[in-house]
Structure formats: structure tokens, C-alpha cells
All heavy atoms as TSV, in Angstrom:
chain	resi	resn	atom	element	x	y	z
A	1	MET	N	N	0.850	-1.127	-0.007
A	1	MET	CA	C	0.001	-0.005	0.028
A	1	MET	C	C	0.834	1.244	0.004
A	1	MET	O	O	1.802	1.368	0.794
A	1	MET	CB	C	-0.861	-0.062	1.289
A	1	MET	CG	C	-2.044	0.854	1.101
A	1	MET	SD	S	-2.911	0.939	2.713
A	1	MET	CE	C	-4.299	-0.006	2.391
A	2	THR	N	N	0.654	2.167	-0.850
A	2	THR	CA	C	1.458	3.377	-0.961
A	2	THR	C	C	0.864	4.461	-0.064
A	2	THR	O	O	-0.384	4.556	0.105
A	2	THR	CB	C	1.575	3.863	-2.380
A	2	THR	OG1	O	0.251	4.153	-2.870
A	2	THR	CG2	C	2.276	2.828	-3.238
A	3	LYS	N	N	1.689	5.304	0.415
A	3	LYS	CA	C	1.219	6.400	1.257
A	3	LYS	C	C	1.156	7.645	0.396
A	3	LYS	O	O	2.099	7.925	-0.312
A	3	LYS	CB	C	2.202	6.577	2.417
A	3	LYS	CG	C	1.664	7.515	3.468
A	3	LYS	CD	C	2.536	7.495	4.722
A	3	LYS	CE	C	1.979	8.417	5.775
A	3	LYS	NZ	N	2.787	8.391	6.965
A	4	ARG	N	N	0.121	8.377	0.535
A	4	ARG	CA	C	0.002	9.656	-0.278
A	4	ARG	C	C	0.905	10.655	0.306
A	4	ARG	O	O	1.106	10.806	1.564
A	4	ARG	CB	C	-1.462	10.168	-0.182
A	4	ARG	CG	C	-2.398	9.442	-1.035
A	4	ARG	CD	C	-3.664	10.196	-1.121
A	4	ARG	NE	N	-4.537	9.520	-2.099
A	4	ARG	CZ	C	-5.738	9.954	-2.413
A	4	ARG	NH1	N	-6.255	10.985	-1.775
A	4	ARG	NH2	N	-6.488	9.311	-3.268
A	5	GLY	N	N	1.528	11.459	-0.599
A	5	GLY	CA	C	2.332	12.580	-0.156
A	5	GLY	C	C	1.581	13.648	0.545
A	5	GLY	O	O	0.400	13.874	0.221
A	6	THR	N	N	2.187	14.341	1.435
A	6	THR	CA	C	1.513	15.431	2.132
A	6	THR	C	C	1.993	16.791	1.595
A	6	THR	O	O	1.943	17.785	2.270
A	6	THR	CB	C	1.745	15.386	3.600
A	6	THR	OG1	O	3.203	15.406	3.843
A	6	THR	CG2	C	1.183	14.033	4.171
A	7	GLN	N	N	2.420	16.833	0.365
A	7	GLN	CA	C	2.836	18.095	-0.224
A	7	GLN	C	C	1.678	19.024	-0.413
A	7	GLN	O	O	0.659	18.655	-1.030
A	7	GLN	CB	C	3.503	17.814	-1.580
A	7	GLN	CG	C	4.090	19.041	-2.218
A	7	GLN	CD	C	4.787	18.668	-3.546
A	7	GLN	OE1	O	4.648	17.530	-4.048
A	7	GLN	NE2	N	5.440	19.606	-4.123
A	8	GLN	N	N	1.803	20.242	-0.005
A	8	GLN	CA	C	0.722	21.233	-0.169
A	8	GLN	C	C	0.735	21.834	-1.543
A	8	GLN	O	O	1.806	22.167	-2.100
A	8	GLN	CB	C	0.907	22.331	0.915
A	8	GLN	CG	C	-0.229	23.326	0.966
A	8	GLN	CD	C	-0.090	24.342	2.064
A	8	GLN	OE1	O	0.960	24.338	2.705
A	8	GLN	NE2	N	-1.064	25.119	2.281
A	9	LEU	N	N	-0.467	21.997	-2.131
A	9	LEU	CA	C	-0.619	22.529	-3.428
A	9	LEU	C	C	-0.513	24.044	-3.406
A	9	LEU	O	O	-0.908	24.698	-2.396
A	9	LEU	CB	C	-1.984	22.128	-4.041
A	9	LEU	CG	C	-2.200	20.687	-4.282
A	9	LEU	CD1	C	-3.634	20.449	-4.713
A	9	LEU	CD2	C	-1.250	20.168	-5.355
A	10	SER	N	N	-0.019	24.651	-4.468
A	10	SER	CA	C	0.058	26.099	-4.505
A	10	SER	C	C	-1.276	26.666	-4.782
A	10	SER	O	O	-2.258	26.061	-5.226
A	10	SER	CB	C	1.056	26.500	-5.628
A	10	SER	OG	O	0.493	26.255	-6.876
A	11	GLY	N	N	-1.497	27.938	-4.384
A	11	GLY	CA	C	-2.756	28.626	-4.523
A	11	GLY	C	C	-3.195	28.686	-6.024
A	11	GLY	O	O	-4.420	28.593	-6.220
A	12	SER	N	N	-2.274	28.891	-6.923
A	12	SER	CA	C	-2.663	29.022	-8.289
A	12	SER	C	C	-3.199	27.738	-8.862
A	12	SER	O	O	-4.071	27.758	-9.726
A	12	SER	CB	C	-1.461	29.510	-9.150
A	12	SER	OG	O	-0.406	28.590	-9.093
A	13	VAL	N	N	-2.701	26.619	-8.344
A	13	VAL	CA	C	-3.219	25.345	-8.867
A	13	VAL	C	C	-4.644	25.095	-8.372
A	13	VAL	O	O	-5.515	24.674	-9.102
A	13	VAL	CB	C	-2.289	24.168	-8.331
A	13	VAL	CG1	C	-2.932	22.782	-8.623
A	13	VAL	CG2	C	-0.893	24.228	-8.982
A	14	VAL	N	N	-4.922	25.475	-7.133
A	14	VAL	CA	C	-6.257	25.347	-6.519
A	14	VAL	C	C	-7.204	26.261	-7.262
A	14	VAL	O	O	-8.340	25.865	-7.651
A	14	VAL	CB	C	-6.201	25.608	-5.042
A	14	VAL	CG1	C	-7.615	25.692	-4.480
A	14	VAL	CG2	C	-5.343	24.628	-4.288
A	15	VAL	N	N	-6.809	27.526	-7.527
A	15	VAL	CA	C	-7.667	28.428	-8.214
A	15	VAL	C	C	-7.942	28.005	-9.616
A	15	VAL	O	O	-9.092	28.042	-10.102
A	15	VAL	CB	C	-7.040	29.856	-8.170
A	15	VAL	CG1	C	-7.763	30.777	-9.139
A	15	VAL	CG2	C	-7.023	30.433	-6.778
A	16	GLY	N	N	-6.943	27.441	-10.272
A	16	GLY	CA	C	-7.109	26.935	-11.646
A	16	GLY	C	C	-8.003	25.758	-11.695
A	16	GLY	O	O	-8.911	25.676	-12.580
A	17	ALA	N	N	-7.971	24.870	-10.717
A	17	ALA	CA	C	-8.858	23.712	-10.654
A	17	ALA	C	C	-10.280	24.182	-10.412
A	17	ALA	O	O	-11.232	23.630	-10.980
A	17	ALA	CB	C	-8.399	22.757	-9.633
A	18	CYS	N	N	-10.493	25.160	-9.579
A	18	CYS	CA	C	-11.796	25.654	-9.287
A	18	CYS	C	C	-12.402	26.384	-10.506
A	18	CYS	O	O	-13.673	26.181	-10.818
A	18	CYS	CB	C	-11.810	26.671	-8.076
A	18	CYS	SG	S	-11.501	25.855	-6.482
A	19	LEU	N	N	-11.596	27.135	-11.212
A	19	LEU	CA	C	-12.115	27.810	-12.400
A	19	LEU	C	C	-12.450	26.812	-13.487
A	19	LEU	O	O	-13.452	27.023	-14.248
A	19	LEU	CB	C	-11.039	28.828	-12.897
A	19	LEU	CG	C	-10.899	30.135	-12.063
A	19	LEU	CD1	C	-9.794	30.988	-12.602
A	19	LEU	CD2	C	-12.269	30.843	-12.027
A	20	ALA	N	N	-11.672	25.734	-13.599
A	20	ALA	CA	C	-11.936	24.759	-14.615
A	20	ALA	C	C	-13.227	24.029	-14.303
A	20	ALA	O	O	-14.039	23.756	-15.201
A	20	ALA	CB	C	-10.806	23.779	-14.685
A	21	ALA	N	N	-13.472	23.738	-12.991
A	21	ALA	CA	C	-14.705	23.049	-12.629
A	21	ALA	C	C	-15.898	23.964	-12.860
A	21	ALA	O	O	-16.989	23.518	-13.330
A	21	ALA	CB	C	-14.636	22.676	-11.123
A	22	LEU	N	N	-15.791	25.275	-12.673
A	22	LEU	CA	C	-16.824	26.196	-12.886
A	22	LEU	C	C	-17.086	26.401	-14.360
A	22	LEU	O	O	-18.231	26.584	-14.823
A	22	LEU	CB	C	-16.557	27.588	-12.246
A	22	LEU	CG	C	-16.746	27.600	-10.721
A	22	LEU	CD1	C	-16.257	28.938	-10.199
A	22	LEU	CD2	C	-18.140	27.330	-10.303
A	23	ALA	N	N	-16.056	26.303	-15.185
A	23	ALA	CA	C	-16.198	26.520	-16.658
A	23	ALA	C	C	-16.888	25.312	-17.223
A	23	ALA	O	O	-17.540	25.438	-18.301
A	23	ALA	CB	C	-14.813	26.697	-17.262
A	24	VAL	N	N	-16.827	24.139	-16.690
A	24	VAL	CA	C	-17.432	22.917	-17.225
A	24	VAL	C	C	-18.868	22.872	-16.969
A	24	VAL	O	O	-19.662	22.226	-17.748
A	24	VAL	CB	C	-16.699	21.682	-16.704
A	24	VAL	CG1	C	-17.350	20.387	-17.148
A	24	VAL	CG2	C	-15.252	21.611	-17.254
A	25	ILE	N	N	-19.364	23.484	-15.941
A	25	ILE	CA	C	-20.783	23.449	-15.545
A	25	ILE	C	C	-21.704	23.876	-16.647
A	25	ILE	O	O	-22.687	23.179	-16.980
A	25	ILE	CB	C	-21.093	24.144	-14.198
A	25	ILE	CG1	C	-20.411	23.354	-13.081
A	25	ILE	CG2	C	-22.527	24.343	-13.965
A	25	ILE	CD1	C	-20.440	24.066	-11.693
A	26	PRO	N	N	-21.534	25.039	-17.260
A	26	PRO	CA	C	-22.424	25.425	-18.388
A	26	PRO	C	C	-22.366	24.448	-19.546
A	26	PRO	O	O	-23.405	24.214	-20.178
A	26	PRO	CB	C	-21.921	26.807	-18.806
A	26	PRO	CG	C	-21.174	27.305	-17.671
A	26	PRO	CD	C	-20.576	26.103	-16.999
A	27	LEU	N	N	-21.190	23.896	-19.854
A	27	LEU	CA	C	-21.138	22.894	-20.932
A	27	LEU	C	C	-21.914	21.653	-20.583
A	27	LEU	O	O	-22.674	21.149	-21.430
A	27	LEU	CB	C	-19.660	22.506	-21.210
A	27	LEU	CG	C	-19.403	21.490	-22.295
A	27	LEU	CD1	C	-19.888	22.056	-23.622
A	27	LEU	CD2	C	-17.981	21.131	-22.323
A	28	GLU	N	N	-21.827	21.181	-19.363
A	28	GLU	CA	C	-22.621	20.009	-18.964
A	28	GLU	C	C	-24.118	20.313	-19.004
A	28	GLU	O	O	-24.900	19.471	-19.478
A	28	GLU	CB	C	-22.263	19.608	-17.516
A	28	GLU	CG	C	-20.880	19.020	-17.358
A	28	GLU	CD	C	-20.558	18.728	-15.878
A	28	GLU	OE1	O	-21.318	19.221	-14.985
A	28	GLU	OE2	O	-19.595	18.019	-15.626
A	29	ALA	N	N	-24.461	21.497	-18.564
A	29	ALA	CA	C	-25.903	21.884	-18.669
A	29	ALA	C	C	-26.398	22.018	-20.097
A	29	ALA	O	O	-27.545	21.586	-20.349
A	29	ALA	CB	C	-26.076	23.197	-17.897
A	30	TRP	N	N	-25.610	22.506	-20.949
A	30	TRP	CA	C	-25.999	22.638	-22.350
A	30	TRP	C	C	-26.209	21.292	-22.989
A	30	TRP	O	O	-27.193	21.038	-23.689
A	30	TRP	CB	C	-24.942	23.455	-23.079
A	30	TRP	CG	C	-25.272	23.701	-24.552
A	30	TRP	CD1	C	-26.218	24.474	-25.060
A	30	TRP	CD2	C	-24.530	23.113	-25.655
A	30	TRP	NE1	N	-26.242	24.470	-26.433
A	30	TRP	CE2	C	-25.191	23.636	-26.808
A	30	TRP	CE3	C	-23.536	22.217	-25.793
A	30	TRP	CZ2	C	-24.787	23.264	-28.056
A	30	TRP	CZ3	C	-23.119	21.897	-27.046
A	30	TRP	CH2	C	-23.714	22.406	-28.151
A	31	VAL	N	N	-25.304	20.328	-22.702
A	31	VAL	CA	C	-25.433	18.961	-23.255
A	31	VAL	C	C	-26.671	18.286	-22.635
A	31	VAL	O	O	-27.438	17.692	-23.383
A	31	VAL	CB	C	-24.137	18.234	-22.948
A	31	VAL	CG1	C	-24.377	16.712	-23.303
A	31	VAL	CG2	C	-22.975	18.721	-23.771
A	32	LEU	N	N	-26.889	18.527	-21.346
A	32	LEU	CA	C	-28.097	17.917	-20.732
A	32	LEU	C	C	-29.379	18.484	-21.340
A	32	LEU	O	O	-30.322	17.710	-21.641
A	32	LEU	CB	C	-28.075	18.158	-19.252
A	32	LEU	CG	C	-29.297	17.773	-18.456
A	32	LEU	CD1	C	-29.425	16.170	-18.450
A	32	LEU	CD2	C	-29.294	18.237	-17.041
A	33	MET	N	N	-29.402	19.800	-21.619
A	33	MET	CA	C	-30.557	20.358	-22.226
A	33	MET	C	C	-30.795	19.831	-23.646
A	33	MET	O	O	-31.951	19.557	-23.974
A	33	MET	CB	C	-30.294	21.945	-22.277
A	33	MET	CG	C	-31.446	22.761	-22.836
A	33	MET	SD	S	-31.121	24.471	-22.923
A	33	MET	CE	C	-29.903	24.525	-24.172
A	34	LEU	N	N	-29.700	19.684	-24.421
A	34	LEU	CA	C	-29.900	19.119	-25.745
A	34	LEU	C	C	-30.381	17.660	-25.712
A	34	LEU	O	O	-31.221	17.335	-26.541
A	34	LEU	CB	C	-28.509	19.197	-26.477
A	34	LEU	CG	C	-28.098	20.613	-26.884
A	34	LEU	CD1	C	-26.738	20.544	-27.557
A	34	LEU	CD2	C	-29.067	21.268	-27.811
A	35	VAL	N	N	-29.808	16.897	-24.819
A	35	VAL	CA	C	-30.252	15.495	-24.716
A	35	VAL	C	C	-31.711	15.407	-24.282
A	35	VAL	O	O	-32.454	14.619	-24.856
A	35	VAL	CB	C	-29.325	14.724	-23.746
A	35	VAL	CG1	C	-29.901	13.345	-23.394
A	35	VAL	CG2	C	-27.908	14.589	-24.305
A	36	LEU	N	N	-32.111	16.116	-23.232
A	36	LEU	CA	C	-33.498	16.034	-22.859
A	36	LEU	C	C	-34.417	16.614	-23.952
A	36	LEU	O	O	-35.521	16.095	-24.079
A	36	LEU	CB	C	-33.696	16.900	-21.555
A	36	LEU	CG	C	-33.178	16.188	-20.242
A	36	LEU	CD1	C	-33.311	17.175	-19.052
A	36	LEU	CD2	C	-33.800	14.916	-20.066
A	37	GLY	N	N	-34.000	17.600	-24.682
A	37	GLY	CA	C	-34.791	18.107	-25.789
A	37	GLY	C	C	-34.962	17.074	-26.899
A	37	GLY	O	O	-36.029	16.957	-27.461
A	38	ALA	N	N	-33.920	16.326	-27.167
A	38	ALA	CA	C	-33.959	15.257	-28.201
A	38	ALA	C	C	-34.846	14.140	-27.733
A	38	ALA	O	O	-35.708	13.653	-28.574
A	38	ALA	CB	C	-32.570	14.739	-28.492
A	39	VAL	N	N	-34.767	13.786	-26.489
A	39	VAL	CA	C	-35.663	12.727	-25.926
A	39	VAL	C	C	-37.039	13.185	-25.894
A	39	VAL	O	O	-37.991	12.427	-26.149
A	39	VAL	CB	C	-35.101	12.199	-24.562
A	39	VAL	CG1	C	-36.059	11.196	-23.959
A	39	VAL	CG2	C	-33.739	11.622	-24.681
A	40	HIS	N	N	-37.276	14.475	-25.601
A	40	HIS	CA	C	-38.612	15.031	-25.579
A	40	HIS	C	C	-39.286	14.954	-26.980
A	40	HIS	O	O	-40.476	14.805	-27.097
A	40	HIS	CB	C	-38.628	16.475	-25.095
A	40	HIS	CG	C	-39.908	17.177	-25.076
A	40	HIS	ND1	N	-40.964	16.859	-24.236
A	40	HIS	CD2	C	-40.411	18.153	-25.890
A	40	HIS	CE1	C	-41.963	17.637	-24.493
A	40	HIS	NE2	N	-41.659	18.387	-25.484
A	41	GLY	N	N	-38.483	15.120	-27.995
A	41	GLY	CA	C	-39.027	14.998	-29.345
A	41	GLY	C	C	-39.483	13.627	-29.728
A	41	GLY	O	O	-40.354	13.402	-30.524
A	42	ILE	N	N	-38.867	12.586	-29.016
A	42	ILE	CA	C	-39.293	11.207	-29.228
A	42	ILE	C	C	-40.422	10.803	-28.350
A	42	ILE	O	O	-41.340	10.148	-28.708
A	42	ILE	CB	C	-38.061	10.264	-29.085
A	42	ILE	CG1	C	-36.987	10.680	-30.087
A	42	ILE	CG2	C	-38.426	8.802	-29.197
A	42	ILE	CD1	C	-35.663	9.981	-29.879
A	43	VAL	N	N	-40.237	11.072	-27.005
A	43	VAL	CA	C	-41.196	10.644	-26.013
A	43	VAL	C	C	-41.700	11.920	-25.284
A	43	VAL	O	O	-40.932	12.598	-24.664
A	43	VAL	CB	C	-40.558	9.700	-24.961
A	43	VAL	CG1	C	-41.557	9.270	-23.896
A	43	VAL	CG2	C	-39.960	8.511	-25.659
A	44	ALA	N	N	-42.940	12.151	-25.449
A	44	ALA	CA	C	-43.532	13.421	-24.887
A	44	ALA	C	C	-43.562	13.461	-23.375
A	44	ALA	O	O	-43.749	14.575	-22.742
A	44	ALA	CB	C	-44.940	13.682	-25.388
A	45	ALA	N	N	-43.390	12.290	-22.673
A	45	ALA	CA	C	-43.456	12.222	-21.248
A	45	ALA	C	C	-42.212	12.894	-20.617
A	45	ALA	O	O	-42.249	13.278	-19.487
A	45	ALA	CB	C	-43.545	10.823	-20.794
A	46	VAL	N	N	-41.131	13.030	-21.349
A	46	VAL	CA	C	-39.887	13.609	-20.855
A	46	VAL	C	C	-40.001	15.105	-21.082
A	46	VAL	O	O	-40.246	15.559	-22.137
A	46	VAL	CB	C	-38.680	13.030	-21.610
A	46	VAL	CG1	C	-37.392	13.749	-21.138
A	46	VAL	CG2	C	-38.580	11.535	-21.407
A	47	PRO	N	N	-39.833	15.889	-20.004
A	47	PRO	CA	C	-39.983	17.316	-20.122
A	47	PRO	C	C	-38.802	18.001	-20.853
A	47	PRO	O	O	-37.674	17.515	-20.698
A	47	PRO	CB	C	-40.030	17.816	-18.642
A	47	PRO	CG	C	-39.280	16.831	-17.919
A	47	PRO	CD	C	-39.486	15.530	-18.600
A	48	ALA	N	N	-39.051	18.985	-21.601
A	48	ALA	CA	C	-38.008	19.785	-22.251
A	48	ALA	C	C	-37.691	20.926	-21.292
A	48	ALA	O	O	-38.578	21.565	-20.795
A	48	ALA	CB	C	-38.531	20.367	-23.590
A	49	VAL	N	N	-36.468	21.041	-20.915
A	49	VAL	CA	C	-35.969	22.014	-19.910
A	49	VAL	C	C	-35.214	23.095	-20.598
A	49	VAL	O	O	-34.561	22.857	-21.639
A	49	VAL	CB	C	-35.209	21.380	-18.737
A	49	VAL	CG1	C	-36.048	20.352	-18.053
A	49	VAL	CG2	C	-33.919	20.755	-19.274
A	50	GLY	N	N	-35.223	24.292	-19.961
A	50	GLY	CA	C	-34.355	25.375	-20.471
A	50	GLY	C	C	-32.982	25.338	-19.891
A	50	GLY	O	O	-32.606	24.475	-19.095
A	51	PHE	N	N	-32.192	26.332	-20.261
A	51	PHE	CA	C	-30.774	26.330	-19.810
A	51	PHE	C	C	-30.662	26.577	-18.343
A	51	PHE	O	O	-29.871	25.902	-17.635
A	51	PHE	CB	C	-29.993	27.432	-20.596
A	51	PHE	CG	C	-28.563	27.378	-20.320
A	51	PHE	CD1	C	-27.789	26.377	-20.788
A	51	PHE	CD2	C	-27.996	28.422	-19.618
A	51	PHE	CE1	C	-26.446	26.351	-20.576
A	51	PHE	CE2	C	-26.647	28.421	-19.383
A	51	PHE	CZ	C	-25.835	27.380	-19.871
A	52	GLY	N	N	-31.480	27.451	-17.746
A	52	GLY	CA	C	-31.434	27.676	-16.327
A	52	GLY	C	C	-31.803	26.430	-15.527
A	52	GLY	O	O	-31.145	26.134	-14.490
A	53	THR	N	N	-32.824	25.732	-15.918
A	53	THR	CA	C	-33.206	24.526	-15.231
A	53	THR	C	C	-32.113	23.466	-15.338
A	53	THR	O	O	-31.804	22.706	-14.449
A	53	THR	CB	C	-34.493	23.994	-15.795
A	53	THR	OG1	O	-35.503	25.023	-15.712
A	53	THR	CG2	C	-35.034	22.786	-15.089
A	54	ALA	N	N	-31.524	23.381	-16.536
A	54	ALA	CA	C	-30.424	22.435	-16.772
A	54	ALA	C	C	-29.229	22.760	-15.879
A	54	ALA	O	O	-28.633	21.815	-15.330
A	54	ALA	CB	C	-29.992	22.398	-18.229
A	55	ILE	N	N	-28.902	23.965	-15.709
A	55	ILE	CA	C	-27.815	24.384	-14.759
A	55	ILE	C	C	-28.146	23.931	-13.343
A	55	ILE	O	O	-27.280	23.358	-12.677
A	55	ILE	CB	C	-27.548	25.892	-14.793
A	55	ILE	CG1	C	-26.941	26.272	-16.111
A	55	ILE	CG2	C	-26.710	26.375	-13.667
A	55	ILE	CD1	C	-25.696	27.047	-16.128
A	56	LEU	N	N	-29.362	24.151	-12.909
A	56	LEU	CA	C	-29.735	23.758	-11.545
A	56	LEU	C	C	-29.703	22.276	-11.456
A	56	LEU	O	O	-29.303	21.696	-10.346
A	56	LEU	CB	C	-31.111	24.322	-11.233
A	56	LEU	CG	C	-31.206	25.860	-11.022
A	56	LEU	CD1	C	-32.673	26.217	-10.843
A	56	LEU	CD2	C	-30.343	26.302	-9.934
A	57	LEU	N	N	-30.082	21.484	-12.402
A	57	LEU	CA	C	-30.037	20.047	-12.399
A	57	LEU	C	C	-28.592	19.579	-12.282
A	57	LEU	O	O	-28.277	18.651	-11.546
A	57	LEU	CB	C	-30.743	19.469	-13.532
A	57	LEU	CG	C	-32.258	19.472	-13.634
A	57	LEU	CD1	C	-32.780	19.003	-14.945
A	57	LEU	CD2	C	-32.812	18.586	-12.504
A	58	VAL	N	N	-27.720	20.205	-13.085
A	58	VAL	CA	C	-26.277	19.796	-13.056
A	58	VAL	C	C	-25.700	20.075	-11.658
A	58	VAL	O	O	-24.924	19.323	-11.150
A	58	VAL	CB	C	-25.566	20.489	-14.155
A	58	VAL	CG1	C	-24.053	20.356	-13.982
A	58	VAL	CG2	C	-25.901	19.882	-15.526
A	59	LEU	N	N	-25.954	21.276	-11.133
A	59	LEU	CA	C	-25.448	21.569	-9.795
A	59	LEU	C	C	-25.960	20.619	-8.739
A	59	LEU	O	O	-25.213	20.150	-7.870
A	59	LEU	CB	C	-25.835	23.024	-9.402
A	59	LEU	CG	C	-25.097	24.148	-10.138
A	59	LEU	CD1	C	-25.618	25.527	-9.776
A	59	LEU	CD2	C	-23.627	24.035	-9.823
A	60	GLY	N	N	-27.215	20.293	-8.807
A	60	GLY	CA	C	-27.846	19.342	-7.839
A	60	GLY	C	C	-27.201	17.970	-7.982
A	60	GLY	O	O	-26.869	17.321	-7.012
A	61	LEU	N	N	-26.981	17.493	-9.222
A	61	LEU	CA	C	-26.382	16.191	-9.425
A	61	LEU	C	C	-24.937	16.212	-8.968
A	61	LEU	O	O	-24.440	15.201	-8.399
A	61	LEU	CB	C	-26.437	15.799	-10.920
A	61	LEU	CG	C	-27.855	15.423	-11.437
A	61	LEU	CD1	C	-27.853	15.227	-12.921
A	61	LEU	CD2	C	-28.335	14.190	-10.706
A	62	ASN	N	N	-24.195	17.338	-9.205
A	62	ASN	CA	C	-22.819	17.407	-8.662
A	62	ASN	C	C	-22.772	17.358	-7.159
A	62	ASN	O	O	-21.908	16.663	-6.577
A	62	ASN	CB	C	-22.139	18.667	-9.215
A	62	ASN	CG	C	-21.786	18.511	-10.696
A	62	ASN	OD1	O	-21.760	17.495	-11.225
A	62	ASN	ND2	N	-21.511	19.688	-11.275
A	63	MET	N	N	-23.688	18.033	-6.516
A	63	MET	CA	C	-23.763	18.001	-5.038
A	63	MET	C	C	-24.055	16.652	-4.555
A	63	MET	O	O	-23.417	16.134	-3.553
A	63	MET	CB	C	-24.812	19.006	-4.536
A	63	MET	CG	C	-24.329	20.467	-4.706
A	63	MET	SD	S	-25.629	21.692	-4.296
A	63	MET	CE	C	-25.998	21.213	-2.621
A	64	LEU	N	N	-25.014	15.965	-5.158
A	64	LEU	CA	C	-25.399	14.591	-4.782
A	64	LEU	C	C	-24.261	13.625	-4.998
A	64	LEU	O	O	-23.951	12.739	-4.114
A	64	LEU	CB	C	-26.637	14.139	-5.560
A	64	LEU	CG	C	-27.187	12.772	-5.229
A	64	LEU	CD1	C	-27.721	12.825	-3.784
A	64	LEU	CD2	C	-28.274	12.377	-6.220
A	65	THR	N	N	-23.478	13.760	-6.035
A	65	THR	CA	C	-22.334	12.986	-6.342
A	65	THR	C	C	-21.218	13.167	-5.291
A	65	THR	O	O	-20.662	12.218	-4.759
A	65	THR	CB	C	-21.811	13.240	-7.731
A	65	THR	OG1	O	-22.782	13.004	-8.691
A	65	THR	CG2	C	-20.553	12.383	-8.075
A	66	GLY	N	N	-21.034	14.381	-4.874
A	66	GLY	CA	C	-20.051	14.692	-3.901
A	66	GLY	C	C	-20.394	14.143	-2.563
A	66	GLY	O	O	-19.584	13.599	-1.788
A	67	TYR	N	N	-21.667	14.238	-2.153
A	67	TYR	CA	C	-22.145	13.698	-0.936
A	67	TYR	C	C	-22.020	12.145	-0.886
A	67	TYR	O	O	-21.615	11.609	0.093
A	67	TYR	CB	C	-23.557	14.129	-0.680
A	67	TYR	CG	C	-24.153	13.613	0.615
A	67	TYR	CD1	C	-23.682	14.188	1.850
A	67	TYR	CD2	C	-25.106	12.683	0.672
A	67	TYR	CE1	C	-24.226	13.705	3.028
A	67	TYR	CE2	C	-25.651	12.172	1.855
A	67	TYR	CZ	C	-25.159	12.754	3.027
A	67	TYR	OH	O	-25.671	12.251	4.209
A	68	THR	N	N	-22.354	11.524	-2.014
A	68	THR	CA	C	-22.259	10.087	-2.101
A	68	THR	C	C	-20.811	9.593	-2.032
A	68	THR	O	O	-20.502	8.646	-1.330
A	68	THR	CB	C	-22.913	9.590	-3.375
A	68	THR	OG1	O	-24.251	10.100	-3.492
A	68	THR	CG2	C	-22.880	8.101	-3.461
A	69	ARG	N	N	-19.916	10.341	-2.672
A	69	ARG	CA	C	-18.468	10.016	-2.578
A	69	ARG	C	C	-17.995	10.164	-1.189
A	69	ARG	O	O	-17.192	9.396	-0.717
A	69	ARG	CB	C	-17.685	10.877	-3.482
A	69	ARG	CG	C	-17.867	10.487	-4.994
A	69	ARG	CD	C	-16.975	11.333	-5.879
A	69	ARG	NE	N	-15.591	11.109	-5.574
A	69	ARG	CZ	C	-14.558	11.873	-5.992
A	69	ARG	NH1	N	-14.850	12.933	-6.716
A	69	ARG	NH2	N	-13.350	11.570	-5.671
A	70	LYS	N	N	-18.464	11.177	-0.489
A	70	LYS	CA	C	-18.022	11.368	0.895
A	70	LYS	C	C	-18.485	10.234	1.809
A	70	LYS	O	O	-17.769	9.896	2.727
A	70	LYS	CB	C	-18.644	12.719	1.382
A	70	LYS	CG	C	-18.151	13.126	2.781
A	70	LYS	CD	C	-18.730	14.528	3.129
A	70	LYS	CE	C	-18.451	14.786	4.520
A	70	LYS	NZ	N	-19.032	16.104	4.932
A	71	LEU	N	N	-19.651	9.686	1.521
A	71	LEU	CA	C	-20.176	8.597	2.337
A	71	LEU	C	C	-19.356	7.306	2.188
A	71	LEU	O	O	-19.135	6.605	3.135
A	71	LEU	CB	C	-21.647	8.277	1.990
A	71	LEU	CG	C	-22.674	9.263	2.419
A	71	LEU	CD1	C	-24.092	8.860	1.944
A	71	LEU	CD2	C	-22.740	9.328	3.985
A	72	PHE	N	N	-18.911	7.045	0.995
A	72	PHE	CA	C	-18.210	5.797	0.698
A	72	PHE	C	C	-16.660	5.965	0.617
A	72	PHE	O	O	-15.957	5.079	0.179
A	72	PHE	CB	C	-18.692	5.203	-0.622
A	72	PHE	CG	C	-20.141	4.785	-0.538
A	72	PHE	CD1	C	-21.112	5.543	-1.207
A	72	PHE	CD2	C	-20.472	3.679	0.156
A	72	PHE	CE1	C	-22.427	5.140	-1.193
A	72	PHE	CE2	C	-21.785	3.300	0.209
A	72	PHE	CZ	C	-22.804	3.979	-0.472
A	73	ARG	N	N	-16.120	7.047	1.100
A	73	ARG	CA	C	-14.671	7.348	0.991
A	73	ARG	C	C	-13.857	6.502	1.840
A	73	ARG	O	O	-12.670	6.301	1.632
A	73	ARG	CB	C	-14.432	8.831	1.208
A	73	ARG	CG	C	-12.995	9.194	0.902
A	73	ARG	CD	C	-12.781	10.637	0.956
A	73	ARG	NE	N	-13.396	11.129	-0.346
A	73	ARG	CZ	C	-13.466	12.404	-0.610
A	73	ARG	NH1	N	-13.059	13.299	0.202
A	73	ARG	NH2	N	-14.072	12.833	-1.729
A	74	LYS	N	N	-14.322	6.007	2.983
A	74	LYS	CA	C	-13.504	5.244	3.952
A	74	LYS	C	C	-12.945	4.058	3.388
A	74	LYS	O	O	-12.067	3.603	3.001
A	74	LYS	CB	C	-14.354	4.936	5.168
A	74	LYS	CG	C	-14.885	6.142	5.760
A	74	LYS	CD	C	-15.644	5.853	7.021
A	74	LYS	CE	C	-16.229	7.169	7.469
A	74	LYS	NZ	N	-16.470	7.259	8.832
């Protein structure tokens, strides 16, 4: 079993990672909106959502994923 290093990351690396994560959220929401719109065209039971709703869905799914990962991290 290897031991993780305890080297501290620089502030610019942390800021860069945060900005990259924030930049991906609109792209994920746009793709989700397109997929739901395409499925809505085939099956009317699936709602067509706008960009704002897609962003909220992506944020909620990201929060749920983080919480689930935290539960099973041990």
C-alpha cells in the first residue's frame, strides 16, 4: 500500500482547478438540455427544460455525487 504525499498545493493550482470546474458546468448543462430536448421529441413524457433549469439540475447532481463519494470514501 502506498502512502499519499503530504505536499501542499500552490494557490494558483487550486484556483485553476476551481475555475476549470466552474467552466465545465455550463457545458454540462447545455449537453443535458440538448439530450433532454432530443428525448422530448421522441417521447412526450420527458420534459423539455431550459438552460437555467439544466444548470440547476447539473449543480444538484454534482452536489449529490459529492455527498455520495463522501459517504463511501473510507
